[in-house]
C-alpha positions in Angstrom: 33.4 -87.9 55.4 30.6 -86.0 53.9 30.0 -85.8 50.1 32.8 -84.8 48.0 32.4 -81.7 45.8 31.2 -81.9 42.1 30.2 -80.0 39.1 26.4 -79.5 39.0 26.7 -77.7 35.6 28.3 -74.9 33.2 26.6 -73.1 31.0 26.6 -70.0 28.5 25.7 -66.7 30.5 25.6 -63.2 29.8 28.4 -61.2 31.3 28.2 -60.3 35.2 27.1 -56.5 36.0 29.6 -53.9 35.0 32.0 -56.5 32.7 32.3 -56.1 29.1 33.4 -59.0 27.0 32.0 -62.2 25.6 32.2 -66.0 26.0 31.1 -66.0 29.7 30.4 -69.0 31.5 28.4 -69.4 34.7 29.1 -72.6 36.7 27.8 -74.4 39.8 29.5 -76.8 41.8 27.6 -78.6 44.6 28.7 -80.9 48.0 25.4 -82.1 49.4 23.2 -79.2 49.8 25.8 -76.6 49.8 26.2 -74.6 46.4 29.1 -72.5 44.8 27.9 -70.1 42.1 30.7 -68.4 39.4 31.2 -67.1 36.5 34.3 -67.5 34.4 34.9 -66.0 30.6 36.7 -68.1 28.2 35.5 -71.1 25.7 33.6 -73.9 27.0 36.4 -76.2 27.2 39.0 -73.7 29.0 36.1 -73.0 31.7 35.1 -76.8 32.3 38.7 -77.8 32.8 39.3 -74.8 34.9 36.2 -75.9 37.2 37.4 -79.4 37.5 40.6 -78.1 38.8 38.7 -76.0 41.5 36.5 -79.2 42.6 39.6 -81.4 42.8 41.3 -78.3 44.8 38.0 -78.4 47.1 38.0 -82.1 47.6 41.8 -82.3 48.4 41.3 -79.4 51.0 38.2 -80.9 52.3 40.1 -84.3 52.9 43.3 -82.8 54.7 46.8 -82.2 53.7 48.1 -85.6 53.0 51.9 -86.8 53.1 52.6 -84.3 55.5 54.6 -85.7 59.0 55.2 -83.6 62.1 58.6 -84.4 62.9 60.0 -83.9 66.3 63.7 -84.4 66.6 65.0 -86.3 69.5 67.9 -85.3 71.2 70.9 -87.6 70.5 72.6 -89.5 73.0 76.3 -88.4 73.8 78.3 -91.8 73.3 80.9 -91.8 76.2 84.4 -93.1 75.3 
């Protein structure tokens, strides 16, 4: 299946260009040599929790949708009396 996504870092950062405000963090998520870089505003705990949720969703998506069954109804036999 390959490697799962994982958090590489979450660290304080300057606001993205054109955005005002304080308490910005940048984060890096990796899957092997692939990386996702992002920014999020909030305190360290809230940003870390949000990034953990992103990683969990990416890994669920990577594994496919489990528990879904494609049910095909079969024709019912008529009972003759």
